[in-house]
Steps between C-alpha positions, in 0.01 A plus 500: 500500500687807374433826682600837362515705819550840337258613227384856431147532365288806576303754297754727331296806591601445864854603404613856454518608134880517512517144635267371229714665235821351635351153528350519153843589363699233684265214590463271200155378599366809676221526245359174633461628856174682426363197315585259780398741776153500348468122516633253759405224255746638245777513759427141599520397135835678475622316811377170356701559185808571711451188712437700818248371751500793744600865481531770764391844383692778667334819615674799653363832624759750373323818389805728489702283259257269321164668552342188650277565801317279744242411232742232385399278794128455426578475130742211556263337749217500247722391212660207684168391652412370153749216554631510859683167479710623209522873552655627821562866571720730701326788671649829608460762772714813479576624853508865395170474312301329773328656801486160670750244373368214713142557384604526135731199516238280660253611234742400225557162661124452536470560124718192448855629452750214534796729562584867545731694267741770612697693239760726664621683184141574391347557844797715600609346828747236615377153589634548854369853550294379795818543702496877450143575603276738309178419316655268243706326766209441735288374212771261383533358850124437501514324162788275602349424842159400367635303204734309730214418739262401219755298300474730197817531289637843418667556164752784494639643177879506490710639218485812291205657320513692172178696553516875549476600864618165638760532777763236442673566829225270633590223252765327715363182664717538813217664703328161484769377737330711769151387402595132503660539844217702654220285355650149495170321432407725208549346156679761292534474123781707351366586156756504217793393718641852506551519126721626344732643767448305821513128424781425745309675778186308410684167506651578840161589646335187359760279663486694829124510562270199513193718440632670186421382145548657159345499156699501177263737321651765273831310489551366146504124559801456273696724737368353824807284566728796431325694773446203732766240417414308820131486419484132597568595863198728520263323259277395789450871580455613140185572302442527129363836395494670164413867578292479181380729341757743635759695301741278310331176611444224245191282521451262791540191280831634365622565854414147607671348197817698567490400867455131420810516278724600792762254619357439844355182647146386435440521875601867502278575200206329669550705818516828311214433259269329745615377841582825676177664388298203628672539835414870522151476347367147555204395289 
């Protein structure tokens, strides 16, 4: 059962005009987002053709950089409700755009979110900002505390962003060292493995923390072993993700084919394509 844990489908009009223009210019299949966003059945057919059983759709409230507001949560909830066994979704609460983070987070979880997404470069705070107080910090502490208690994974973007307004000083995954220490029962997913600048840091953190995982999304599969030459050692903590239909991302089927061609063991491939995801999101 192959799971793509990192797919971006939402109505294009939720993005700022500048973001839509950049994606249209650099995402090969951006034109299909509107078509698929209008029909879960079409997305499921696309997944079938790629050989993917389950996909996690990623939502993120990031109005300053991307234009996406809290409306992304009910949209994803309704979309994925059409096939809840195959379509999972990541909800989002932005601490600086919420009057009551606990109320809003519990509402998102009640809608059916299977994980929470935090995007430091787009939400404009560090993943460990809870240590410095302030509104964003207090809200982050609430998110981590509740997700740890409820057994809800938190996916944190690591690595740079090319979108205007993104703050790449928040791209380094090292702040997750604090989060993993302070919330040891919280399952943390390090999206993108720190690409393209922080792979060594990501590998260190994965080996250090039992509660830290990562997805390979947005890393060209043909280059995966260049970035993570000891992938076999962390395969049991690794998740397949495509980041489709993001900028520069080939189709999901093409990503899977390139991944299957890597010179790693069948056991490692099984863990990354299927096993780890089943551990985090059991059927």
